[in-house]
C-alpha positions as CSV (number, residue, x, y, z in Angstrom):
1,X,273.6,216.1,91.5
2,X,271.7,212.9,91.8
3,X,272.5,209.4,93.1
4,X,273.7,207.3,90.1
5,X,271.7,204.3,91.4
6,X,268.3,205.6,92.4
7,X,268.7,209.2,91.1
8,X,267.7,210.6,94.6
9,X,268.8,214.1,95.5
10,X,268.9,213.2,99.2
11,X,272.6,212.6,100.2
12,X,275.3,213.7,102.6
13,X,279.0,214.1,102.6
14,X,281.0,211.1,103.6
15,X,284.7,212.1,103.6
16,X,287.1,212.4,100.7
17,X,288.7,209.9,98.4
18,X,291.5,210.7,95.9
19,X,291.2,214.4,96.8
20,X,287.5,214.3,95.8
21,X,284.5,214.7,97.9
22,X,282.7,211.4,98.7
23,X,278.9,211.3,99.1
24,X,276.5,208.8,100.7
25,X,272.9,208.4,99.4
26,X,270.4,208.5,102.3
27,X,267.8,206.6,100.2
28,X,269.8,203.5,99.0
29,X,273.1,203.8,100.8
30,X,275.2,204.1,97.6
31,X,278.6,205.9,97.9
32,X,279.7,208.0,95.0
33,X,282.1,210.8,94.1
34,X,281.3,214.2,92.8
35,X,281.0,214.4,89.0
36,X,284.1,215.1,87.0
37,X,284.4,218.7,85.9
38,X,287.2,220.6,84.2
39,X,289.5,222.0,86.9
40,X,289.8,225.4,85.3
41,X,286.0,225.8,85.1
42,X,285.6,224.5,88.6
43,X,288.1,227.1,89.8
44,X,286.1,229.9,88.0
45,X,282.8,228.7,89.5
46,X,284.2,228.7,93.0
47,X,286.3,231.8,92.8
48,X,284.0,234.0,95.0
49,X,282.7,231.5,97.5
50,X,285.1,232.5,100.4
51,X,285.6,228.8,101.1
52,X,282.2,228.3,102.7
53,X,280.2,226.4,100.1
54,X,280.8,224.6,96.8
55,X,278.5,224.7,93.7
56,X,277.6,221.2,92.6
57,X,277.8,220.1,89.0
58,X,274.0,219.6,88.7
59,X,273.6,223.2,89.9
60,X,276.2,224.6,87.5
61,X,273.7,225.1,84.6
62,X,274.1,227.7,81.8
63,X,271.8,230.2,83.5
64,X,273.7,230.0,86.8
65,X,277.0,230.3,84.9
66,X,275.8,233.4,83.2
67,X,274.4,234.8,86.4
68,X,277.4,234.1,88.7
69,X,280.3,234.5,86.3
70,X,281.5,237.5,84.3
71,X,280.2,237.7,80.8
72,X,283.7,237.9,79.3
73,X,284.8,234.7,81.0
74,X,281.7,232.7,80.0
75,X,282.0,233.7,76.4
76,X,285.7,233.3,75.8
77,X,286.8,230.5,78.1
78,X,283.8,228.1,78.5
79,X,280.7,228.5,76.3
80,X,282.4,229.8,73.2
81,X,285.1,227.1,73.0
82,X,282.7,224.4,74.0
83,X,280.1,225.3,71.3
84,X,282.8,225.6,68.7
85,X,284.3,222.2,69.6
86,X,280.9,220.6,69.6
87,X,280.0,222.0,66.2
88,X,283.2,220.9,64.7
89,X,282.8,217.4,66.0
90,X,279.2,217.2,64.7
91,X,280.2,218.4,61.3
92,X,283.1,215.9,61.1
93,X,280.7,213.1,62.1
94,X,277.9,214.0,59.7
95,X,280.1,214.7,56.7
96,X,282.3,211.7,57.1
97,X,282.1,208.9,54.5
98,X,281.6,206.3,57.2
99,X,278.5,208.1,58.5
100,X,277.0,208.5,55.0
101,X,277.4,204.8,54.3
102,X,276.2,203.6,57.7
103,X,272.9,201.9,58.5
104,X,272.0,204.8,60.8
105,X,272.1,207.3,58.0
106,X,269.9,204.9,55.8
107,X,267.4,204.7,58.7
108,X,267.4,208.5,59.0
109,X,266.6,208.9,55.2
110,X,263.8,206.3,55.4
111,X,262.2,208.1,58.3
112,X,262.5,211.4,56.5
113,X,260.9,210.0,53.4
114,X,258.0,208.5,55.4
115,X,257.3,211.8,57.1
116,X,257.5,213.5,53.7
117,X,255.0,210.9,52.2
118,X,252.6,211.5,55.2
119,X,252.8,215.2,54.7
120,X,252.1,214.8,51.0
121,X,249.1,212.7,51.8
122,X,247.8,215.3,54.2
123,X,248.1,217.9,51.6
124,X,246.5,215.7,48.8
125,X,243.4,214.9,50.8
126,X,241.1,211.9,51.1
127,X,237.5,210.9,50.6
128,X,235.0,209.6,53.2
129,X,231.8,207.5,52.7
130,X,228.8,207.9,55.0
131,X,226.2,205.1,54.7
132,X,222.7,204.8,56.1
133,X,222.7,201.0,56.3
134,X,219.0,201.0,57.2
135,X,218.0,202.8,54.0
136,X,220.6,201.8,51.4
137,X,222.7,198.6,50.8
138,X,225.9,198.7,48.8
139,X,227.6,195.7,47.4
140,X,231.3,195.5,46.6
141,X,231.0,196.4,42.9
142,X,228.8,199.5,43.6
143,X,231.3,200.6,46.3
144,X,234.2,200.3,43.9
145,X,232.2,202.4,41.4
146,X,231.6,205.1,43.9
147,X,235.3,205.1,44.7
148,X,236.1,205.6,41.0
149,X,233.7,208.6,40.9
150,X,235.7,210.4,43.7
151,X,238.6,212.6,42.8
152,X,240.5,211.7,46.1
153,X,241.2,208.2,47.3
154,X,238.5,206.6,49.5
155,X,240.1,206.1,52.9
156,X,237.3,206.0,55.5
157,X,233.9,204.3,55.4
158,X,231.3,204.6,58.1
159,X,227.9,202.8,58.4
160,X,225.1,204.1,60.7
161,X,222.2,201.8,61.8
162,X,220.5,200.1,64.8
163,X,222.6,196.9,64.6
164,X,220.2,195.2,67.0
165,X,217.5,195.3,64.5
166,X,216.9,191.7,63.2
167,X,215.8,193.0,59.8
168,X,219.4,194.0,59.1
169,X,220.5,190.5,59.5
170,X,224.3,189.9,59.1
171,X,224.9,193.1,57.3
172,X,227.1,194.4,60.1
173,X,229.5,191.5,59.8
174,X,229.8,192.0,56.0
175,X,230.4,195.7,56.3
176,X,232.9,195.3,59.1
177,X,234.9,192.7,57.0
178,X,234.9,195.3,54.2
179,X,236.6,197.9,56.4
180,X,233.6,200.0,57.6
181,X,233.4,201.6,61.0
182,X,230.0,200.7,62.5
183,X,228.1,203.4,64.4
184,X,225.2,202.1,66.5
185,X,222.1,204.3,67.0
186,X,219.1,203.6,69.2
187,X,215.8,202.5,67.8
188,X,213.7,205.3,66.4
189,X,212.6,207.0,63.3
190,X,215.4,208.7,61.4
191,X,217.9,207.9,64.1
192,X,220.6,206.9,61.6
193,X,219.9,210.1,59.6
194,X,220.2,212.3,62.7
195,X,223.5,210.7,63.7
196,X,224.9,211.1,60.2
197,X,223.9,214.8,60.2
198,X,225.5,215.3,63.7
199,X,228.7,213.6,62.7
200,X,228.9,215.3,59.3
201,X,228.6,218.7,60.8
202,X,231.9,218.3,62.6
203,X,233.6,215.9,60.3
204,X,236.6,218.1,59.7
205,X,237.4,218.0,63.4
206,X,237.8,214.2,63.4
207,X,239.2,214.0,59.8
208,X,240.9,217.3,58.9
209,X,242.3,215.9,55.6
210,X,238.9,215.1,54.1
211,X,238.2,216.8,50.8
212,X,235.3,214.8,49.4
213,X,232.3,213.0,51.0
214,X,229.8,210.4,49.7
215,X,226.4,210.7,51.5
216,X,224.6,207.4,50.8
217,X,220.9,207.5,51.6
218,X,217.7,208.1,49.8
219,X,216.1,210.0,52.7
220,X,215.4,213.6,51.7
221,X,216.3,215.0,55.1
222,X,219.9,214.5,54.3
223,X,219.9,217.4,52.0
224,X,220.6,219.5,55.1
225,X,223.8,217.5,55.6
226,X,224.8,217.9,52.0
227,X,224.3,221.7,52.2
228,X,226.3,222.0,55.4
229,X,229.2,220.0,54.0
230,X,229.2,222.1,50.9
231,X,229.4,225.2,53.1
232,X,232.5,223.7,54.7
233,X,234.2,223.7,51.3
234,X,233.9,219.9,50.7
235,X,233.0,218.1,47.5
236,X,229.7,216.3,48.2
237,X,228.1,213.3,46.3
238,X,224.6,212.4,47.2
239,X,224.0,208.7,46.4
240,X,220.3,207.6,46.2
241,X,218.6,204.5,44.9
242,X,215.6,204.2,42.6
243,X,214.8,200.5,41.9
244,X,217.9,198.8,40.5
245,X,219.5,202.2,39.7
246,X,221.9,204.2,41.8
247,X,221.8,208.0,41.2
248,X,225.1,209.8,42.1
249,X,224.6,213.5,42.2
250,X,227.5,215.9,42.5
251,X,226.1,218.6,44.6
252,X,228.9,221.0,43.6
253,X,228.6,220.7,39.8
254,X,225.1,219.2,39.4
255,X,226.5,216.3,37.3
256,X,224.3,213.2,37.6
257,X,225.8,209.7,37.1
258,X,223.7,206.5,37.0
259,X,224.8,203.0,38.0
260,X,222.9,199.7,37.3
261,X,222.9,197.4,40.3
262,X,221.6,194.5,38.2
263,X,224.2,194.8,35.4
264,X,227.0,196.1,37.8
265,X,228.0,198.8,35.3
266,X,227.6,202.5,34.6
267,X,224.6,203.6,32.6
268,X,225.8,206.0,29.9
269,X,224.0,209.2,29.1
270,X,222.1,209.7,25.9
271,X,224.9,211.7,24.4
272,X,227.4,208.9,25.2
273,X,225.1,206.3,23.6
274,X,224.8,208.4,20.4
275,X,228.6,208.8,20.4
276,X,229.1,205.1,20.8
277,X,226.6,204.3,18.0
278,X,228.4,206.8,15.7
279,X,231.8,205.2,16.6
280,X,230.4,201.7,15.7
281,X,229.0,203.0,12.4
282,X,232.3,204.6,11.6
283,X,234.3,201.5,12.5
284,X,232.0,199.4,10.3
285,X,232.4,201.8,7.4
286,X,236.1,201.7,7.8
287,X,236.0,197.9,7.9
288,X,233.9,197.7,4.7
289,X,236.2,200.2,2.9
290,X,239.2,198.2,3.9
291,X,237.7,195.0,2.6
292,X,236.7,196.7,-0.7
293,X,240.2,198.0,-1.1
294,X,241.6,194.5,-0.5
295,X,239.2,193.0,-3.1
296,X,240.2,195.7,-5.6
297,X,243.8,195.0,-5.0
298,X,243.3,191.2,-5.5
299,X,241.3,191.8,-8.7
300,X,244.0,194.1,-10.1
301,X,246.7,191.5,-9.2
302,X,244.6,188.7,-10.8
303,X,244.2,190.8,-13.9
304,X,247.9,191.5,-14.1
305,X,248.7,187.8,-13.5
306,X,246.3,186.8,-16.3
307,X,247.9,189.1,-18.8
308,X,251.4,187.8,-17.8
309,X,250.3,184.2,-18.5
310,X,248.9,185.1,-22.0
311,X,252.1,186.9,-22.9
312,X,254.5,184.3,-21.6
313,X,252.5,181.3,-23.1
314,X,252.2,182.1,-26.9
315,X,251.8,178.4,-27.8
316,X,248.8,178.1,-25.6
317,X,247.2,181.1,-27.4
318,X,248.0,179.5,-30.8
319,X,246.5,176.1,-29.7
320,X,243.3,178.0,-28.6
321,X,243.2,179.5,-32.1
322,X,243.7,176.2,-33.8
323,X,241.1,174.2,-31.8
324,X,237.8,174.7,-33.7
325,X,234.9,175.9,-31.7
326,X,232.0,173.4,-32.1
327,X,228.7,175.3,-32.3
328,X,225.2,174.0,-32.1
329,X,224.9,173.4,-35.8
330,X,228.0,171.1,-35.9
331,X,226.7,169.2,-32.9
332,X,223.3,168.8,-34.6
333,X,225.0,167.5,-37.8
334,X,226.9,164.8,-35.8
335,X,223.7,163.7,-34.1
336,X,222.0,163.5,-37.5
337,X,224.9,161.4,-39.0
338,X,224.5,159.0,-36.1
339,X,220.8,158.8,-36.7
340,X,221.4,158.1,-40.4
341,X,223.9,155.3,-39.6
342,X,221.5,153.7,-37.1
343,X,218.7,154.0,-39.6
344,X,220.7,152.2,-42.3
345,X,220.9,149.0,-40.1
346,X,218.0,147.0,-41.4
347,X,219.5,143.5,-41.8
348,X,222.6,141.5,-41.1
349,X,224.4,142.8,-44.2
350,X,224.2,146.5,-43.2
351,X,225.2,145.5,-39.6
352,X,228.3,143.6,-40.8
353,X,229.2,146.4,-43.1
354,X,229.1,148.9,-40.2
355,X,231.1,146.6,-37.9
356,X,233.8,146.1,-40.6
357,X,234.1,149.9,-40.9
358,X,234.5,150.3,-37.2
359,X,237.2,147.6,-37.1
360,X,239.0,149.2,-40.0
361,X,239.0,152.6,-38.4
362,X,240.4,151.2,-35.1
363,X,243.2,149.3,-36.9
364,X,244.1,152.5,-38.9
365,X,244.5,154.4,-35.6
366,X,246.3,151.7,-33.7
367,X,247.3,148.7,-35.8
368,X,248.6,146.7,-32.9
369,X,245.4,146.9,-30.9
370,X,243.5,143.6,-30.3
371,X,239.8,144.2,-30.7
372,X,237.6,142.4,-28.2
373,X,233.8,141.9,-28.4
374,X,233.1,144.3,-25.6
375,X,235.1,147.1,-27.2
376,X,233.5,146.5,-30.6
377,X,230.1,146.6,-29.0
378,X,230.9,149.9,-27.1
379,X,232.0,151.5,-30.4
380,X,228.8,150.4,-32.1
381,X,226.7,151.8,-29.3
382,X,228.5,155.2,-29.7
383,X,227.5,155.4,-33.3
384,X,224.0,154.0,-33.1
385,X,223.0,155.0,-29.6
386,X,221.6,151.5,-28.9
387,X,223.2,148.6,-27.2
388,X,224.5,145.7,-29.4
389,X,222.1,143.2,-27.8
390,X,219.1,145.4,-28.4
391,X,220.1,145.8,-32.1
392,X,220.5,142.0,-32.5
393,X,217.1,141.4,-30.8
394,X,215.4,144.1,-32.9
395,X,216.7,142.6,-36.2
396,X,215.9,139.1,-34.8
397,X,219.5,137.9,-35.5
398,X,219.9,136.0,-32.3
399,X,219.9,136.3,-28.5
400,X,223.0,138.4,-28.0
401,X,225.8,140.2,-29.8
402,X,228.5,137.5,-29.1
403,X,226.4,134.6,-30.5
404,X,225.7,136.7,-33.6
405,X,229.4,137.3,-34.2
406,X,230.0,133.5,-33.8
407,X,227.3,132.7,-36.4
408,X,228.3,135.5,-38.8
409,X,230.5,134.4,-41.8
410,X,232.3,137.8,-41.8
411,X,234.0,137.4,-38.4
412,X,235.8,134.9,-36.3
413,X,236.1,134.8,-32.6
414,X,239.2,133.6,-30.6
415,X,239.1,133.1,-26.9
416,X,241.6,135.3,-25.0
417,X,241.2,134.7,-21.3
418,X,237.7,135.8,-20.3
419,X,237.3,137.9,-23.5
420,X,236.9,137.0,-27.1
421,X,239.0,138.6,-29.7
422,X,237.2,139.6,-33.0
423,X,238.9,139.3,-36.3
424,X,237.3,140.1,-39.7
425,X,237.7,137.3,-42.3
426,X,238.4,139.8,-45.1
427,X,241.5,141.0,-43.2
428,X,242.9,137.4,-43.2
């Protein structure tokens, strides 16, 4: 038994209160009664004490009970009934609807799921990157590419270098901001490589879930580290740099992958390039075939549409049959007639005769039409091929066509606005 205030076991008896023993703590002076205990069990515990001493509740543990009491009494009266009662109460509490809907049950499920997820992650495995910062520099894009090469997620990144070396510059700050653990080594040749080898030899002790490791350095001495990691059953990628190219060698399978630092992209192998070219050629052929098929479809539709138009427009076909086709011989004959008409105009009589014929033809086609000087001259030019003024000047009949008509006895002119209307005297 302990003091309820200071939990000290140094106390003495201090009378009785309510038929219970009272105690006084020697350490803090607190008075307290003995702990409550079932009367029947207390009687059993004190059955053989002859009235000299009492067994305290703190001393009445299960071993002492089993030691001091008969086995039959412990099983039947105390431990058996107590265990059964406790089990029944626990089952009623756990299986009750209030407990299943409580916040405590939700918290229990969340903790269980978290532990299950952590266990799954431990079983799945992770990847680890070891970088010799004095020998190789990785930017963000190349780091992401290396992570994509790994089968397991890249969880830990470590960089080894003498960070006091001024040639490194601010590379430590950059790597630290990207989540690297920085390991400092003293100045000396191959110090970073030696530290990487020492750490890699016992990497499973610090990171037991590691399944895959990226060893990033172009130093040939690190081949010993790669071999040791392979012997430990890990997947090892050796990352080396040649100019602007990163060579990623899978030491387990011998597969070699290339990455261009300048272009920030993977360099495909010769087989992949050939496959891509073949795919491009095939796609282009498919595109050409599709276009040819579309053109053939349009041509067939156009041909069908043309046939439909001819069938549904018989009048148009008849008109096309009626319209005479003028060949070269008919065109030549028309030109010859024009030349003959123009050759006949040698004086004023032949000119007047031709003008009267033109006026007569126009009046036959449209009797109500008023013939002006300009229209008569345009019709004369169509027949002769020469302008009316040039014909008048050539025959020396005046200065222009209008004055000739005014002076000619075969025609009369009447002003009609800005134009003159021509009327043959024979018609009057």
